[in-house]
N, C-alpha and C positions, 0 to 999 in steps of 0.2 A: 036590657038583664032579661040573665036565666033564669025562668021560675023551676027551675030541677033543684031539688032540693043536695046543695053540696053535702059530699062526704066521699067519705076514706075505706077503704079495704085494703087492711091490707093483705096480699097475698103468697102461701108457700106453694113454689113454683118446683118444688122437689130439687134433689142432686141431680139430675140432668137425661136422666133416660125420658123423652116425651112422653110415654106411658106412666112414670111414678108422679103423676098428678091428681089430686083428687078429683071429685064430681062436683063437688060444691064450690073446690078455685075456677073449672069449666067455666059453671053459670057463673058466679064472680066476672070474670074475664067478656064473657057477653053483655053485662049488660053494661058496660062499663060505658063512659062515654072519652072519656081519658088514662089510657094504659100510660104509668112509668116503669120499667124498665133496665135490671143492673144486667152484667157483662154475664154474672151466670147463671142465669135463666136459657133454658130451648129455647133459641125464637121461633123456635116449629110452632110452641102454644104461643106465640100471638095470632095466628090462622082464628083464632074465634071469638075475637076479638071483632066486634062490628064495624062492616067495612068503612062506617064513617067515623069509628072514633079515631083519636087519634095519639101517634104511637110517637113517646118522647122516649131517648135511650141518657138513661142520667149512670152508669157507670164506670166502671174505672177498668182500662183496659194499656196495655205495656205500659203500665205506670203513669200513664196520665189522667187526668178524670176528666169527666164532662161534665159535671157539675160537685160543688164542695157540698156539704152534708145540709149547710146553712140555704145554699140557693136550692136542694131539693124539696127543703121543707117550704120553703117561702113560694115556687111553685105546685107544690100540692095543691096550699088554698086559694092559688091565682085561680087556679086552671076550677076545681071545685067549685067557687064562687059565679066563676064563667060558664061551665058547662056541667056540673053539674057532678057522676060519681067519677071519682079517679081508683083505678083501680093500681096499687102501688104492688110489683109484681118482682119478689125477688128467691133467689134460688134458695133449696133448701127447705128450714124453718127461717120462718123472719122473726124469731124469738130466740134464735142458739146462733149468736154472734151477728144478726143481720137488725141491727135498728129501730126495728119496727115498734119496738115500746117508746121510742124516742121522738119518731112520727108521729106517734099516737099522741102523744103531752106534748108536741109543738102544735096542733092541731086544732085539739079540742077547744081553747080558749076564745079560736076565731068561729064557732057554734059548727063548725063540722059535724057530722056523726059520725061513730068508726068502729069499722068490724076488721074481725081477725078471720084468715082462712089459715091454720095450721097448715104446714109442709111436712112431708117425709125429708127427714134432717141428712145431711151429706153424712155428716160421724154417723151414725147409724147405716146407711141403705150403702153405701157404699162397701167396707166394709163386707156386709151378707152379700155381696155381687160377685165377691172374692171366693165368698166360702168362707169366711174369718168369722167367728161367732164371737160378741163384744166380753159375752157370759161364756160357763161352761162348765160342770162340776168336775172338781175336782184340776180347775186351771186357772178358774179368774170368778173369784162373787159378786165383782162388782167393776165400772168403769170409770173412768173420769175423761169427761169433755172438755179440752180447753184450749184457748185463743193461741196460739203461739206468738204471737205480737201485741202488747200492751199498745194502749192509747199513745203512751209514751215510744212508741218504736222499739220498746224492752220486750223481752225475755220474759216470757209472766214468770211470776217469784212460785204460782202453782204447781208450773212442771217441776222444782225443787223437788216439793210436799208431794207430789205422786212418784214421784220416784222413790221414793221411801218404802211406799206400800208395794202390795202382788194383784193390783189390779193394775187390768187392760187400760191402757194412756193413750187416747184420740189426738191429736194434733193438729189442731187446722191454722191456717195461714200460718205454717210454721220454718215453710221452707230455708228461710232468709237466715232465720236461725239452727241448723238442724246442727255446726259444728256445737254450740253452748249446748244443745240438747244433748249430743252426746256428748261430750263432756262431764255433763250433769247425772248422768244415767252410770259412768266411770265410776263419779266419783264415792257415788255408792256400790259400788262392786258390779254392777249390771250389764261387766262385757258381751258376753255370751248371751243377754236375752233378745228375742227374735224383735225384728221389724219389717214392716210391710209397709212405699209408701207407693200408693196410688195414684198415678194424674187424671186427669180426666174421666174419675170413677162412674160406673154406670152407661156411660156414654160409648161409643162404637169404637171411635178412638183413644179408649182406655189403657194404660200402660203400669208395670206392675213393676218393681222391684225388691225381692225377698233375701234381709238378709238379719245380721246382729246388730248391737248398739258398736262394736268393734271395726262393723263388716261395712255396716252401711254407704257412708260416703262414697269409698271405693265403687258399690252398687250404682248411686246417685250420677253417678261423675260415668260411667260405662253404657250404662242407658240413658244418657239426657233426661232424665227429669228435671223436671221445674213446675211452680205453680201454674193451675192450680193441682190440689194436691195436697192427701192426707199421710198423718202418717199415723201408724197406727202399734204399739212398743205392745207382749207382753205374748204369755205363753200361747195366746189360743191362736197365733201366728203361724204357730206347727200343726198347728189344726188345720190350717185351709187344702192340704193336699187330697185329703180323704172327704170333706167336706165341697170340695168345687166339684168333685169327679159325682159327689151325688147331685150336686146342682145340675151339672148340664146332661147328666144323664134323663131328669127331670120336664129337665126344657128340652130335650128331644123327643120324649116320647108326648111333652103336650102338644 
């Protein structure tokens, strides 16, 4: 029987760029006995795990689940009691559509110590990498972050509420619902509102499509954009050209 204290640390791995992970997250991975990691994390981060740590992929790829959520929950408990410290490595921030809170709620009755290391959310970092500010004086006073697909595989009703506002709207996991999103914004007379779709944001293979509510589906088709992607809707998208050129200049100078 293991003498190590069974514990779970939920770790946010950031949006994809290997460098966008916190020092605290790296320290957690370095102290792991087991790492359970998702499909959206940059696997280069696994190099921080000890050589004798067990690495288990539990994510989803191409519509196939390696594990169902219930199985992941059970695996966390089993591995923690067997080996000690389990790190659950999740893309972005684990408390923003990452189901981190659900996993903590599940394991606590089994006596596991639980910790959370926040991550840089893709909802904020991915637009920033493209020079798109989610808020900007004169363009947007607030922003919504919405899941495009609910537990029932339907478009979130919050999209319709957001479409009535003047806020920037960031939709995660929404590519399969793009047509419905377009119709929702068109019903509010916002056919000319700017849209950016960013695939594999912050990674070397990122791709971007810029258009309007009226044209974005054609842009997606022409550029063959697909998941994983983030949809950004709002006047701030038009700020991209100026700010991205500033960002590129800063990058060159550094």
